[in-house]
C-alpha positions in Angstrom: 41.9 -40.6 14.2 41.4 -36.9 13.5 38.2 -35.1 14.3 36.9 -32.0 12.7 38.6 -28.9 13.8 41.3 -30.7 15.8 44.8 -29.3 15.6 46.6 -32.5 15.6 48.9 -33.1 12.6 47.8 -35.8 10.2 49.9 -38.9 10.0 51.7 -39.0 6.8 50.9 -41.8 4.7 51.6 -42.8 1.2 50.0 -40.5 -1.4 47.0 -41.6 -3.1 46.1 -40.5 -6.7 44.0 -37.4 -7.1 41.2 -39.4 -8.8 40.7 -41.6 -5.9 41.0 -38.9 -3.1 37.8 -37.6 -1.4 37.1 -34.0 -2.1 38.2 -31.6 0.5 35.7 -30.2 2.9 35.9 -26.8 4.3 34.1 -25.1 7.1 32.8 -21.7 6.1 32.2 -20.4 9.6 35.8 -20.6 10.5 34.8 -22.2 13.8 35.5 -25.6 15.3 32.6 -28.1 14.7 33.1 -29.4 18.2 31.8 -26.0 19.4 28.8 -26.2 17.0 27.7 -29.9 16.8 24.4 -28.8 15.2 26.3 -27.6 12.1 27.9 -30.9 11.3 25.0 -32.2 9.3 24.8 -28.9 7.3 28.6 -28.8 6.5 28.8 -32.6 5.6 26.3 -32.0 2.8 27.4 -28.6 1.7 27.5 -28.0 -2.1 28.7 -25.3 -4.3 26.3 -23.1 -6.4 27.5 -22.1 -9.7 28.0 -18.4 -10.6 25.2 -18.3 -13.1 22.8 -19.9 -10.7 23.8 -17.5 -8.0 23.2 -14.5 -10.3 19.9 -15.9 -11.3 18.8 -16.5 -7.7 19.9 -12.9 -6.9 17.9 -11.5 -9.7 14.9 -13.6 -8.6 15.2 -12.2 -5.1 15.5 -8.6 -6.4 12.6 -9.1 -8.7 10.5 -10.4 -5.9 11.4 -7.6 -3.6 10.7 -5.1 -6.3 7.2 -6.5 -6.9 6.4 -6.8 -3.2 7.6 -3.2 -2.2 6.8 -1.3 -5.4 4.2 -3.0 -7.7 2.3 -5.3 -5.4 -1.0 -4.7 -3.5 0.9 -3.1 -0.7 3.6 -1.5 -2.9 4.7 2.1 -3.1 2.6 2.9 -6.2 -0.5 1.5 -4.7 0.2 3.4 -1.5 0.7 6.7 -3.4 -2.5 6.2 -5.4 -4.4 5.5 -2.3 -3.1 8.6 -0.6 -4.0 10.8 -3.5 -7.6 9.3 -3.5 -7.8 9.9 0.3 -6.9 13.5 -0.1 -9.4 14.0 -2.9 -12.2 12.3 -0.9 -11.3 14.5 2.2 -11.5 17.6 0.1 -14.9 16.5 -1.2 -16.1 15.8 2.4 -15.0 19.2 3.5 -16.9 20.8 0.7 -20.0 18.8 1.4 -19.7 19.8 5.2 -19.7 23.4 4.1 -22.9 22.8 2.0 -24.5 20.9 4.7 -23.8 23.8 7.2 -25.3 26.4 4.7 -28.3 24.4 4.2 -28.8 23.7 7.9 -28.7 27.6 8.4 -31.3 28.0 5.7 -33.6 25.4 7.4 -33.2 27.3 10.7 -34.0 30.6 9.0 -37.1 29.1 7.3 -38.4 27.7 10.6 -37.8 30.9 12.6 -38.1 34.0 10.2 -41.7 34.9 9.2 -40.5 37.3 6.6 -38.7 34.5 4.6 -41.8 32.2 4.9 -44.0 35.1 3.4 -41.6 35.7 0.6 -41.4 32.1 -0.4 -45.2 31.8 -0.2 -45.7 34.8 -2.5 -42.9 33.8 -5.1 -43.5 30.1 -5.3 -47.0 29.6 -4.5 -48.8 32.8 -5.5 -50.2 33.6 -2.1 -51.5 37.0 -1.4 -52.1 38.7 2.0 -55.4 40.3 2.9 -55.7 43.6 1.5 -53.3 43.2 -1.2 -54.2 44.3 -4.8 -53.3 41.7 -7.5 -52.6 43.0 -11.1 -52.4 40.5 -13.8 -50.4 41.4 -16.8 -51.8 40.1 -20.0 -49.7 40.2 -23.2 -51.5 40.8 -26.4 -52.0 38.0 -28.7 -49.9 38.3 -31.7 -51.8 37.9 -35.0 -50.5 35.2 -37.0 
């Protein structure tokens, strides 16, 4: 009896017609199945895939990879748009930090500088200091 991968020659028997012969089995790994017993079950049930089905499966794999790496939620397009949005937000934060710093300096000046407090009181609230003279400018009423 011949086992898979043995180098013993086959015993010559009478030829059987092609219609009754079992299909030939080949081992794609080029190895001896005695070295890889776990592969026996795989190679015993091995089938061929048609060229059209191979092309279809290849295109499906390419389309899936394209979707995952380019179009999907973690794809290149989404990553680029998020990077652009991050840069825009960082620029806006930098602008707001400058504004915050300027406003904080103005608050500090208002708390410490009496001249600015006096100026704001006169301009916005109409306060007058003791001894100041107030002139009220009255516009003449137009006759209509």
